[in-house]
C-alpha positions in Angstrom: 99.0 -27.1 -4.9 97.5 -30.5 -5.4 95.9 -30.7 -1.9 94.9 -27.0 -1.9 93.5 -27.3 -5.4 91.3 -30.3 -4.5 90.2 -28.6 -1.3 89.3 -25.5 -3.3 87.3 -27.5 -5.8 85.5 -29.2 -2.9 84.7 -25.9 -1.3 83.4 -24.6 -4.6 81.2 -27.6 -5.0 79.9 -27.2 -1.5 79.2 -23.5 -2.1 77.4 -24.3 -5.4 75.3 -26.9 -3.7 74.4 -24.5 -0.9 73.6 -21.8 -3.5 71.4 -24.2 -5.5 69.6 -25.3 -2.4 68.9 -21.7 -1.4 67.9 -20.7 -5.0 65.6 -23.7 -5.5 64.2 -23.2 -2.0 63.5 -19.5 -2.6 61.9 -20.3 -6.0 59.8 -23.0 -4.5 58.8 -20.7 -1.7 57.9 -18.0 -4.2 55.9 -20.4 -6.3 54.1 -21.6 -3.2 53.3 -18.1 -2.1 52.0 -17.3 -5.6 49.8 -20.4 -5.6 48.5 -19.5 -2.1 47.8 -15.9 -3.2 46.2 -17.2 -6.4 43.9 -19.6 -4.5 43.1 -16.9 -2.0 42.1 -14.5 -4.8 40.4 -17.4 -6.6 39.1 -17.5 -10.2 36.4 -15.3 -11.6 33.0 -16.6 -10.5 31.5 -16.0 -13.9 34.0 -15.3 -16.7 31.3 -15.1 -19.3 29.1 -12.1 -20.2 26.7 -11.0 -17.5 23.1 -10.5 -18.6 20.1 -8.6 -17.4 16.5 -9.7 -17.3 14.5 -6.8 -18.8 11.7 -7.2 -16.3 13.9 -5.4 -13.9 13.6 -2.2 -16.0 10.2 -2.8 -17.4 8.6 0.6 -16.7 11.6 2.5 -18.0 11.9 0.3 -21.0 8.3 0.9 -21.9 8.9 4.6 -22.1 12.3 5.0 -23.7 13.5 1.5 -24.9 16.5 2.6 -26.9 17.8 4.8 -24.1 17.4 2.1 -21.5 19.3 -0.4 -23.7 22.2 2.1 -23.8 22.1 2.4 -20.0 22.2 -1.4 -19.6 25.2 -1.6 -21.8 26.9 1.3 -20.0 26.4 -0.5 -16.7 28.6 -3.4 -18.1 25.9 -5.9 -19.2 26.4 -7.7 -22.5 23.2 -9.8 -22.7 19.6 -9.1 -22.1 16.7 -11.5 -21.6 13.5 -10.0 -23.0 9.9 -11.1 -23.0 7.4 -11.1 -25.9 4.7 -9.7 -23.5 6.8 -6.7 -22.2 5.6 -3.4 -23.8 8.5 -2.2 -25.9 7.2 0.6 -28.2 9.5 -1.1 -30.7 9.0 -3.6 -33.4 10.9 -6.9 -33.0 13.2 -5.8 -35.8 13.9 -2.5 -34.2 14.5 -4.1 -30.9 17.1 -6.5 -32.4 18.8 -3.6 -34.2 18.9 -1.5 -31.0 20.3 -4.4 -29.0 23.1 -5.1 -31.5 23.9 -1.3 -31.8 24.7 -1.2 -28.1 26.9 -4.3 -28.2 24.3 -6.5 -26.6 22.8 -9.8 -27.5 19.6 -11.5 -26.5 20.0 -15.3 -26.3 16.8 -16.0 -24.5 13.3 -14.7 -23.8 10.0 -15.3 -22.1 6.8 -16.4 -23.8 3.4 -17.0 -22.3 2.9 -20.5 -20.8 1.4 -22.7 -23.5 -2.1 -24.1 -23.2 -1.7 -26.5 -26.1 0.8 -27.5 -28.8 -1.1 -25.4 -31.4 -0.8 -22.5 -29.0 2.9 -23.1 -28.7 3.5 -23.3 -32.5 2.3 -19.7 -32.7 4.5 -18.7 -29.8 7.6 -20.2 -31.4 7.1 -17.9 -34.4 7.7 -15.0 -32.0 10.8 -16.7 -30.5 12.2 -17.2 -34.0 11.5 -13.6 -34.9 13.5 -12.5 -31.8 16.3 -15.0 -32.7 16.3 -16.6 -29.3 18.3 -19.8 -28.7 16.3 -20.4 -25.5 12.7 -19.8 -24.8 11.4 -19.7 -21.2 7.9 -20.1 -19.7 6.8 -19.9 -16.1 3.7 -20.6 -14.1 2.7 -18.9 -10.8 -0.5 -20.7 -9.7 -1.0 -23.6 -7.3 -2.2 -26.5 -9.4 -1.4 -29.7 -7.4 0.4 -32.8 -8.5 -2.0 -33.7 -11.2 -1.7 -30.2 -12.7 2.1 -30.5 -12.8 1.8 -33.9 -14.4 -0.4 -32.4 -17.1 2.2 -29.7 -17.6 5.0 -32.2 -17.9 3.2 -34.1 -20.7 2.5 -30.8 -22.5 6.1 -29.5 -22.0 7.5 -32.7 -23.5 5.5 -32.0 -26.7 6.4 -28.3 -26.6 10.0 -29.3 -26.2 9.9 -31.4 -29.3 8.4 -28.5 -31.3 11.0 -26.2 -29.9 13.9 -28.6 -30.7 12.6 -28.9 -34.3 12.7 -25.1 -34.5 16.3 -25.0 -33.2 15.3 -23.6 -29.9 15.7 -25.0 -26.3 12.6 -25.0 -24.3 13.1 -24.0 -20.6 11.0 -23.5 -17.5 11.5 -20.8 -14.9 10.6 -21.4 -11.3 9.0 -19.2 -8.7 8.5 -20.7 -5.2 5.2 -22.6 -5.6 7.0 -25.3 -7.6 8.6 -26.4 -4.3 5.4 -26.8 -2.3 5.2 -30.3 -0.8 2.7 -32.5 -2.7 2.8 -35.7 -0.8 6.4 -37.0 -1.3 7.1 -34.8 -4.3 6.9 -31.2 -5.6 5.9 -29.6 -8.8 9.6 -29.0 -9.6 10.5 -32.6 -9.1 7.5 -33.7 -11.3 8.8 -31.6 -14.2 12.4 -32.8 -13.8 11.5 -36.5 -13.6 8.6 -36.6 -16.1 10.1 -34.4 -18.8 12.8 -35.6 -21.1 16.1 -34.0 -20.0 16.8 -32.8 -23.6 13.4 -31.4 -24.2 13.0 -29.4 -21.0 15.8 -27.5 -19.4 15.5 -25.2 -16.4 16.1 -21.6 -15.8 16.6 -21.7 -12.0 15.8 -18.5 -10.2 18.1 -18.5 -7.2 16.0 -16.0 -5.3 12.7 -17.9 -5.5 14.2 -21.3 -4.6 15.9 -19.7 -1.6 12.6 -17.9 -0.7 10.9 -21.3 -0.7 13.5 -22.5 1.8 15.0 -25.0 -0.6 18.7 -25.7 -1.2 19.5 -25.5 -4.9 22.7 -27.7 -4.7 21.0 -31.1 -4.5 19.2 -30.3 -7.7 22.5 -29.4 -9.4 23.9 -32.7 -8.2 20.9 -34.9 -9.2 20.3 -33.2 -12.5 23.8 -32.0 -13.8 23.7 -30.0 -16.9 19.9 -29.4 -16.7 20.2 -25.6 -15.8 21.6 -23.7 -18.7 20.1 -20.4 -17.5 20.1 -18.9 -14.1 18.3 -15.9 -12.6 20.6 -14.1 -10.2 18.9 -11.9 -7.6 19.3 -11.6 -3.8 17.0 -12.1 -0.8 17.3 -9.5 2.0 18.3 -10.8 5.4 15.6 -11.2 7.9 12.9 -12.2 5.4 11.0 -15.4 6.0 9.9 -17.0 2.7 7.1 -19.3 1.7 6.2 -21.9 -0.9 2.7 -20.7 -1.3 2.5 -16.9 -0.7 4.1 -14.4 -2.9 5.6 -11.3 -1.2 3.2 -8.3 -1.5 3.6 -5.8 -4.3 3.9 -3.0 -1.7 5.2 -2.9 1.8 8.5 -4.5 2.9 10.6 -5.4 -0.1 12.4 -8.8 0.0 14.5 -8.1 -3.1 18.0 -6.8 -2.9 20.8 -6.1 -5.4 23.1 -9.0 -5.8 25.6 -9.2 -3.0 23.5 -7.2 -0.6 21.3 -10.0 0.7 21.8 -13.3 2.4 22.5 -15.6 -0.5 26.0 -17.1 -0.6 26.9 -16.3 -4.2 30.5 -17.7 -4.0 29.0 -21.0 -3.2 26.4 -20.8 -5.9 29.0 -20.0 -8.6 31.3 -22.7 -7.4 28.6 -25.1 -8.7 27.5 -23.5 -11.9 29.7 -25.8 -14.0 27.9 -28.8 -12.5 24.5 -27.0 -13.1 25.4 -26.6 -16.8 24.9 -22.8 -16.7 25.5 -21.1 -20.0 23.9 -17.7 -19.3 23.1 -15.7 -16.2 20.7 -12.9 -15.9 20.5 -10.4 -13.0 16.9 -9.7 -12.1 15.3 -7.6 -9.4 11.5 -7.6 -9.3 11.4 -4.5 -7.0 14.0 -2.0 -6.1 14.2 0.4 -3.2 15.8 3.1 -5.3 16.3 3.6 -9.0 16.4 0.4 -11.0 19.4 1.6 -13.0 21.4 2.1 -9.8 20.4 -1.4 -8.6 21.5 -3.1 -11.7 24.9 -1.3 -11.6 25.4 -2.5 -8.0 24.6 -6.1 -9.0 26.9 -6.0 -12.0 29.8 -4.5 -10.1 29.5 -7.2 -7.5 29.3 -10.1 -10.0 32.1 -8.6 -12.1 34.5 -8.8 -9.1 33.2 -12.0 -7.4 35.8 -14.8 -7.2 35.4 -18.3 -5.9 
């Protein structure tokens, strides 16, 4: 029995080792497959709330503002970016109540571009009434390098006033900011001459793409400077410009998000570096009903993974 007993114990040990090898191997293989599947599926491109820029539905909103806010919420959006100059047929207080009633919030909004600090002090009263954490301005004219330098000086002062009011001052680009002005551009002048804490950017991905400029070098050179992003797509086959806006009629370069040529997975792979805190879908013109377009954009972003 002694020999047979030892031999049996040895056989049992060999069997156990084989079993463990197979079990561990199978578990490791399963884990590897899960990892591979997880990386293939990726993570949600934007796990936070998706917002809508109200300019997209401006005509509808002017007629039936409360109904349109309900439609925006029903499409899945949880934030809206408003503008003090958009016709609302609502008081600011009623707007805030309607937004909250539909489960929405409005963290940011547009004001007219300031001409002076006195001008901006009055504008900030509007921003405070809306309860915005970010206030955004934009400029669409060609003003040359000296004009952008004057804006940079003014924006630093407006940024201080905004900071003192508990609001972050931001600038929204179109395409003319990227026009070559010698060895620089208007956008670069603002980024280099304005204090990084006093002026943040709301980068509009459509317009920088329309200008033929890659947004990623800006994210790399100025990390954390872009807390707000405008998300809208450029149709394939459209040649852009740094000087000429697309016409209000005729061929429409704007597309729902995911139906144009912008690589959104690549964009969202860099939003952490950009410092993005809020994103807002916007479509200046739609081929069909605006409410259908915003639903297409939301559904695409809601499922997008990187």
